[in-house]
Each structure stands twice: as C-alpha cells, then as structure tokens.
C-alpha positions as CSV (number, residue, x, y, z in Angstrom):
1,M,0.0,0.0,0.0
2,T,2.9,2.4,0.8
3,V,4.3,1.8,-2.7
4,L,1.1,2.6,-4.3
5,L,0.8,5.8,-2.4
6,L,4.3,6.8,-3.4
7,A,3.2,6.2,-7.1
8,I,0.2,8.4,-6.5
9,I,2.3,11.1,-5.0
10,Y,4.7,11.0,-8.0
11,I,1.8,11.5,-10.4
12,A,0.4,14.3,-8.3
13,Y,3.9,16.0,-8.6
14,I,3.6,15.8,-12.5
15,S,0.6,18.0,-12.0
16,L,2.6,20.5,-10.2
17,G,5.2,20.7,-13.0
18,I,2.6,21.0,-15.8
19,P,1.7,24.7,-15.4
20,D,5.3,25.9,-14.5
21,S,6.8,25.8,-18.1
22,L,3.7,26.6,-20.2
23,L,3.9,30.4,-20.0
24,G,7.6,30.6,-21.0
25,A,6.9,28.2,-24.0
26,A,3.8,30.1,-25.1
27,W,5.0,33.6,-24.5
28,P,6.8,34.2,-27.8
29,A,3.4,33.6,-29.5
30,I,1.3,35.4,-26.8
31,Y,3.0,38.8,-26.6
32,P,2.9,39.7,-30.3
33,E,-0.8,38.7,-30.5
34,F,-1.6,41.0,-27.6
35,N,0.8,43.6,-28.7
36,L,2.7,43.6,-25.5
37,P,6.4,44.2,-24.7
38,V,8.5,41.0,-24.3
39,S,9.2,41.9,-20.6
40,Y,5.4,41.6,-19.7
41,A,5.8,37.8,-19.1
42,S,7.4,38.8,-15.9
43,Y,4.1,40.5,-14.6
44,V,2.2,37.4,-15.3
45,T,4.7,35.3,-13.3
46,I,4.3,37.9,-10.5
47,F,0.6,37.0,-10.0
48,I,1.4,33.2,-10.3
49,S,4.1,33.6,-7.7
50,L,2.0,35.8,-5.4
51,G,-0.6,33.1,-5.2
52,T,2.0,30.5,-4.5
53,I,3.7,32.6,-1.8
54,I,0.4,33.2,0.1
55,S,-0.5,29.5,0.0
56,S,3.0,28.4,0.9
57,F,3.2,30.9,3.8
58,F,0.1,29.6,5.4
59,S,0.6,26.0,4.3
60,A,1.7,24.6,7.7
61,R,-1.5,25.8,9.3
62,I,-3.7,24.6,6.3
63,I,-2.1,21.2,6.0
64,N,-2.4,20.6,9.9
65,R,-6.1,21.4,9.5
66,L,-7.1,19.7,6.2
67,G,-4.4,17.0,5.9
68,T,-2.2,16.3,2.9
69,V,-4.6,14.4,0.7
70,K,-7.4,17.1,0.8
71,I,-4.8,19.7,0.0
72,T,-3.6,17.7,-3.0
73,V,-7.1,17.2,-4.3
74,L,-8.2,20.8,-4.0
75,S,-4.9,22.2,-5.4
76,T,-4.9,20.0,-8.5
77,F,-8.5,21.1,-9.4
78,L,-7.8,24.7,-8.8
79,T,-4.8,24.7,-11.2
80,A,-6.7,22.8,-13.8
81,A,-9.5,25.5,-13.7
82,A,-6.8,28.2,-14.0
83,L,-5.2,26.4,-17.1
84,L,-8.6,26.4,-18.7
85,G,-9.0,30.2,-18.0
86,F,-5.6,30.8,-19.7
87,S,-6.9,29.2,-22.8
88,F,-9.8,31.7,-23.1
89,S,-7.7,34.8,-22.3
90,Q,-8.1,37.8,-24.6
91,N,-5.8,40.4,-23.0
92,M,-3.2,41.0,-20.3
93,L,-5.6,41.6,-17.6
94,W,-7.2,38.1,-18.2
95,L,-3.8,36.4,-18.1
96,C,-3.1,37.9,-14.7
97,V,-6.5,37.1,-13.2
98,C,-6.0,33.4,-14.1
99,A,-2.4,33.4,-13.0
100,F,-3.3,34.1,-9.3
101,P,-5.3,30.9,-8.8
102,L,-2.8,28.9,-10.7
103,G,-0.1,29.9,-8.1
104,L,-2.5,29.5,-5.3
105,G,-3.1,25.9,-6.1
106,A,0.7,25.2,-6.3
107,G,1.9,26.4,-2.8
108,S,0.3,24.2,-0.3
109,I,0.5,20.9,-2.4
110,D,4.3,21.6,-3.0
111,T,4.9,21.9,0.8
112,A,2.6,19.1,1.8
113,L,4.2,16.5,-0.6
114,N,7.7,17.6,0.0
115,N,7.4,17.4,3.8
116,Y,5.5,14.0,3.6
117,V,8.3,12.4,1.4
118,A,11.1,14.1,3.5
119,L,9.7,12.6,6.6
120,H,8.7,9.2,5.5
121,C,11.0,8.2,2.6
122,K,14.6,8.1,1.7
123,A,16.6,10.6,-0.3
124,N,16.3,8.7,-3.5
125,H,12.5,9.0,-3.4
126,M,12.8,12.7,-2.9
127,N,14.8,13.0,-6.0
128,F,12.5,10.7,-8.0
129,L,9.6,12.8,-6.7
130,H,11.2,16.0,-8.2
131,C,12.1,13.9,-11.3
132,F,8.3,13.5,-11.9
133,Y,8.1,17.3,-11.5
134,G,10.5,17.4,-14.4
135,V,8.3,15.1,-16.5
136,G,5.5,17.7,-16.0
137,V,7.6,20.7,-16.9
138,A,9.1,18.8,-19.9
139,L,5.8,17.5,-21.2
140,S,3.9,20.7,-21.2
141,P,6.3,22.8,-23.4
142,Y,6.5,19.9,-25.9
143,L,2.8,19.7,-26.2
144,M,2.7,23.5,-26.4
145,S,5.2,23.4,-29.3
146,L,2.9,21.1,-31.3
147,A,0.1,23.6,-30.7
148,L,2.3,26.5,-31.7
149,N,3.2,24.6,-34.9
150,D,-0.6,24.7,-35.8
151,N,-0.8,28.3,-36.6
152,S,0.7,29.4,-33.2
153,N,-2.4,28.1,-31.5
154,W,-1.1,28.6,-27.9
155,R,-4.7,28.5,-26.6
156,Q,-5.1,24.8,-27.7
157,G,-1.8,24.1,-25.9
158,Y,-3.3,25.3,-22.7
159,R,-6.5,23.4,-23.2
160,T,-4.5,20.2,-23.8
161,M,-2.8,20.7,-20.5
162,F,-6.0,21.4,-18.8
163,F,-7.4,18.0,-19.9
164,L,-4.3,16.3,-18.5
165,Q,-4.4,18.2,-15.3
166,I,-8.1,17.6,-14.6
167,S,-7.5,13.8,-15.2
168,I,-4.8,13.9,-12.5
169,A,-7.2,15.6,-10.2
170,V,-9.8,12.8,-10.6
171,L,-7.2,10.3,-9.9
172,M,-6.3,12.2,-6.8
173,V,-10.0,11.9,-5.6
174,F,-9.9,8.1,-6.1
175,S,-6.7,7.8,-4.2
176,I,-8.3,9.1,-0.9
177,P,-8.8,5.6,0.5
178,V,-5.1,4.7,0.0
179,W,-4.0,7.8,1.9
180,K,-6.4,6.9,4.8
181,K,-5.0,3.3,5.0
182,V,-1.4,4.4,5.1
183,G,-2.3,7.2,7.5
184,E,-3.6,4.7,9.9
185,K,-0.2,3.0,9.9
186,S,1.5,6.4,10.8
187,A,-0.8,7.0,13.8
188,G,1.1,7.8,17.0
189,E,3.9,9.7,15.3
190,T,5.0,13.0,16.9
191,P,2.5,15.7,15.7
192,P,4.1,18.6,13.8
193,K,4.9,21.8,15.6
194,T,3.9,25.1,13.8
195,L,6.6,27.8,14.2
196,T,6.2,31.4,13.6
197,T,8.4,33.1,10.9
198,I,10.5,34.8,13.6
199,E,11.1,31.4,15.4
200,I,12.2,29.8,12.1
201,L,14.6,32.7,11.2
202,K,16.2,32.3,14.7
203,T,17.0,28.7,14.1
204,K,20.6,28.1,13.3
205,G,21.4,27.5,9.6
206,T,18.0,28.4,8.1
207,K,19.2,31.7,6.6
208,A,21.8,29.9,4.6
209,A,19.4,27.2,3.6
210,F,16.9,29.8,2.5
211,G,19.7,31.4,0.3
212,V,20.3,28.2,-1.5
213,F,16.5,27.8,-2.2
214,I,16.2,31.5,-3.4
215,F,19.1,31.5,-5.9
216,S,18.7,28.0,-7.2
217,C,15.0,28.7,-7.9
218,G,16.1,32.0,-9.4
219,I,18.1,30.2,-12.0
220,E,15.4,27.7,-12.6
221,A,12.9,30.6,-13.1
222,V,15.0,32.6,-15.5
223,C,15.5,29.4,-17.7
224,T,11.9,28.5,-17.4
225,V,10.3,31.9,-18.2
226,W,13.0,33.2,-20.6
227,G,14.7,30.2,-22.1
228,S,12.4,29.9,-25.1
229,T,12.5,33.7,-25.8
230,F,16.3,33.5,-25.5
231,F,16.3,31.0,-28.4
232,V,13.9,33.1,-30.4
233,E,15.4,36.5,-29.8
234,A,19.1,35.8,-29.3
235,K,19.4,32.8,-31.7
236,N,16.9,34.0,-34.4
237,I,14.8,31.0,-34.6
238,S,10.9,30.6,-34.8
239,P,8.7,30.4,-31.7
240,D,7.7,26.8,-32.2
241,E,11.4,25.8,-32.6
242,G,12.2,27.7,-29.4
243,A,9.5,25.9,-27.6
244,K,10.8,22.6,-28.7
245,L,14.5,23.4,-27.8
246,I,13.6,24.6,-24.2
247,V,12.3,21.1,-23.6
248,L,15.9,20.1,-23.6
249,Y,16.4,22.2,-20.4
250,F,13.5,20.4,-18.7
251,V,14.8,17.0,-19.9
252,G,18.2,17.9,-18.3
253,L,16.3,18.9,-15.1
254,T,14.4,15.6,-15.1
255,L,17.5,13.4,-15.9
256,G,19.5,15.2,-13.2
257,R,17.0,14.4,-10.6
258,F,16.6,10.8,-11.8
259,I,20.4,10.2,-11.7
260,S,20.5,11.9,-8.3
261,G,17.9,9.5,-7.1
262,L,20.0,6.6,-8.3
263,I,23.1,7.7,-6.5
264,A,21.4,9.1,-3.4
265,N,22.1,6.0,-1.4
266,K,25.8,6.2,-2.2
267,L,26.5,9.9,-1.9
268,S,25.3,12.5,0.7
269,S,22.9,15.2,-0.4
270,Y,25.5,17.8,0.0
271,K,28.0,16.0,-2.3
272,I,25.3,15.7,-4.9
273,I,24.5,19.4,-4.6
274,L,28.2,20.2,-5.1
275,I,28.4,17.9,-8.2
276,G,25.3,19.7,-9.5
277,C,27.1,23.1,-9.1
278,S,30.1,22.1,-10.9
279,I,27.9,21.1,-13.9
280,I,26.1,24.4,-13.8
281,F,29.3,26.2,-13.9
282,T,30.4,24.2,-17.0
283,A,27.1,25.0,-18.7
284,I,27.3,28.8,-18.1
285,V,30.8,28.9,-19.6
286,I,29.4,27.1,-22.7
287,L,26.5,29.5,-22.9
288,M,28.7,32.6,-22.6
289,L,31.4,31.6,-25.0
290,S,29.4,30.0,-27.9
291,S,27.1,31.7,-30.4
292,S,25.6,28.6,-32.0
293,V,22.1,27.4,-31.3
294,L,23.4,23.8,-30.8
295,F,25.8,24.9,-28.0
296,A,23.1,27.1,-26.5
297,A,20.7,24.1,-26.3
298,L,23.6,22.0,-24.8
299,G,24.2,24.8,-22.2
300,L,20.7,25.0,-21.2
301,F,20.4,21.2,-21.0
302,L,23.4,21.1,-18.6
303,I,22.0,23.9,-16.4
304,G,18.8,21.8,-16.0
305,F,20.9,18.7,-15.3
306,G,22.9,20.5,-12.7
307,I,20.3,22.6,-11.0
308,G,17.8,19.6,-10.9
309,P,19.2,17.8,-7.9
310,V,19.7,21.0,-5.7
311,F,15.9,21.5,-4.7
312,P,15.0,17.9,-3.8
313,N,18.3,17.3,-1.8
314,M,18.0,20.5,0.1
315,T,14.4,19.7,0.9
316,H,15.2,16.1,2.1
317,L,17.9,17.7,4.3
318,T,15.4,19.9,6.2
319,P,13.9,17.4,8.7
320,Q,17.4,15.9,9.2
321,T,19.1,19.2,9.9
322,F,16.3,21.1,11.7
323,G,14.1,18.4,13.2
324,K,11.2,16.3,12.1
325,D,8.7,18.1,14.3
326,V,9.3,21.6,12.7
327,S,10.1,20.5,9.2
328,Q,6.6,21.3,7.9
329,S,6.9,24.9,9.1
330,I,10.3,25.4,7.7
331,I,9.6,23.7,4.3
332,G,6.6,26.0,4.1
333,L,8.7,29.1,4.5
334,Q,11.4,27.6,2.1
335,M,8.6,27.2,-0.5
336,A,7.3,30.8,0.1
337,L,10.8,32.2,-0.3
338,A,11.6,30.0,-3.3
339,Y,8.5,31.4,-5.0
340,V,9.4,35.0,-4.1
341,S,12.6,34.3,-6.1
342,I,10.6,32.7,-8.8
343,M,8.4,35.9,-8.9
344,V,11.1,38.5,-8.7
345,T,14.1,37.0,-10.6
346,P,12.3,36.8,-14.1
347,L,11.0,40.2,-13.5
348,I,14.5,41.6,-12.9
349,F,15.9,39.9,-15.8
350,G,12.8,41.1,-17.9
351,Q,14.0,44.6,-17.3
352,V,17.5,43.6,-18.4
353,A,16.1,42.0,-21.5
354,Q,14.0,45.0,-22.3
355,H,16.9,47.5,-22.1
356,F,19.9,45.4,-23.1
357,G,18.6,42.3,-24.8
358,V,17.8,38.7,-23.9
359,K,21.3,37.7,-25.1
360,Y,22.6,38.7,-21.6
361,M,20.7,35.8,-19.9
362,P,23.9,33.6,-19.5
363,L,25.6,36.5,-17.7
364,F,22.6,37.1,-15.5
365,I,22.5,33.3,-14.6
366,F,26.3,33.4,-13.7
367,V,25.6,36.2,-11.1
368,L,22.9,34.1,-9.4
369,F,25.2,31.1,-9.6
370,I,28.0,32.9,-7.6
371,I,25.5,33.9,-4.8
372,L,24.2,30.3,-4.8
373,S,27.6,29.0,-4.3
374,V,28.3,31.3,-1.4
375,S,25.0,30.2,0.3
376,I,25.9,26.5,-0.1
377,I,29.3,27.0,1.4
378,S,27.8,29.1,4.3
379,L,25.3,26.4,4.9
380,K,28.1,23.7,5.1
381,K,29.8,25.7,7.8
382,V,26.8,26.5,9.8
383,V,25.6,22.9,10.0
384,S,28.9,21.1,9.8
385,S,28.0,19.2,12.9
386,S,25.2,17.4,11.0
387,E,26.4,14.0,9.7
388,N,23.7,14.1,7.0
389,I,25.1,16.9,5.1
C-alpha cells in the first residue's frame, strides 16, 4: 500500500510541474498577439508567484487542519481550472487574473508533498519525486510546441494541458482511501509543531538554507520563463522551434533528478548538490562563449541537469538538519521564499532583457550562480555538525 501511495504522489507531482513551463513556451506567441512588450511575461509570473507565496506561507496551518490528501485534491482542481482560464484569455488583464489561482493551487501541495516524502521516505525517493516534476515541466512545453506549430495556437496548448491536469485531479480523488489506510499506519507519530516566521529565522542554519533555495530557484525561473525567448530573440529561430528546444532544459532537469535518485544511497545530499553546481558552472561557460544554437541548447540542458538535484536534496535535508517536528513549518517558508525568487528574478531579468537584450541571460545566470555557491558554502559551515550533510 505504501508503494501505491508513493506512485500516486509521483503522479501528483507531475501536475505540479505542468503549469510551470507553459507560459515560457507560449510567451513568444502570446505577446505579439496581444501587442505587448516582451518583458510583460514577468508580470504574469508575479501573479502566479503571489498566489504560491500566500498559500506556501500559510501551508503549515492549512495542512495541519485539512491534511495532505485534501490539499492535494483541491490544489490540483484549482490549477486545472486556471489552465482552462488561460486558454480563453483575450488580454493581459485576463492572463493575470487566471495566473493568481494557478499559483494559489501550487503552494500548499508543494509543501505538503515535499514534507511527507522528506519525513517518510529516503533521499532517492525525494529525487524521484522531483524527477516527476521534471516530467510535467518537460511534457507541457513539448505539447505546447505542437500547438504552436499549428498556426501558433497557444490556446489549444493550454486546453490540452487542462485535460491532462483534470485527469490527474480525478485520480487524486480516487486515491483518498489509499491515503487513509497508510495514514492509519502512521498513527502515533510526533505531531508537527507550527513555528512562527521569527522562530524559524532564529533557528541556526535556516538563513543559509533559504539562500540556496532562493538563488537555485532564481536560476530555474529565468531558464523556465526566458529560455524559449532566449532562443527566439538571441538565436533567431521561430517560436515553435524555441518551444521545442527549451524542452531540452527540462529534460536535463528531469534527468539530473533521476540520476541523483539513483546515487542518493551512495553519496550524501550535500555532495550531490556540489556535483550539480560544478555542472552548472560548465554550462554557463558554454552559454557565454558559444554563439551557436546547438551549444546554447547544450548549455541549457546542462544547467537543467546540474540545478535539478539541488531543490530535492535541500528539501530532504530539512527534517534531518532542523528536526522532524518543525520541518513542515520550515519547508513551508522555504517554498514561500523560493517562489518569491521565482516571482522576482524573472521580473528583474525582464528589465535587463527590455533594455539590453535577452542575449545577456547567461551573464545574469552566472551572477545568481555565484551567490548560490556562497550560500551553499555558508550552509556547510553552519551545520557542519550534522552527519547528514
């Protein structure tokens, strides 16, 4: 029964990844149709992130009251409805209105599933969980590229993903009995303790950990939102080709997490994170020094491959480093800050792209990478006493 539940959680995490890469893939077709500046993609992501930040910030309280399974079901239905709303959008205002519930549905389910797996499963399962997120974010731009190839019909791309999302939501409803049976076996465990934000910030090591989440998610967000536009504007290819090539980034993200899951029982989470960072550095060098489309695609693939293991391994370290009883509260704040980064970082780069050009994306990513590296080193020094890191 536990194996079945784990499979259900994996599928639920596909639904979390589906919406995240759609806007970036569709934007090269959306902004000319609506006669918008290219930088306006950042404003749509602001509303998505605001919804996610709010739900993540209050997630510990909501999860303690409703439980993980109810949060999963409600959130999946909410994101499906938002995707359908996107497909009927006629202007920028409509996009922003639909963006908020899309983000709102993501925050609590992200915290709930991450904390559940971190508490009850090994590190390899956490990596495989996020690997399935990669399946979602890789699948959606590919299907969007097929829609864009059909007269740039991005609305059909959103409708296709709506049907996939609503199917997963129905599956989550039928999974409720499985959650209940597994929950009965977990009875008697120490109940989670809800910490205030001040209490979390006073906990040793949390600030460094938050830095890792903020800047790793910043790199992911820039690649997700601007990767396709980078190919179109900086490499002079068509929007449908750009949407196809950005799939390589998400394939790299997924593959990185899959391989991380395979080696998680042999290497510590911290070592896997360091290996990922070395791959990211190599990828940035390739992006900065090469002008060809082929090497740009390779560079973004390697960025995805290197950044992929960072988030799941950092999440898995949370209950080990800070305590199982408070992990839900800390993971909730980690998710909120991560989504603040996901909201703000593409906005900042959007201004860079508007004034200087999308071609400066590799340099921007390099700056984020430097700060990420400093955060990782600081975390190692702060929690060096933990044998798990």
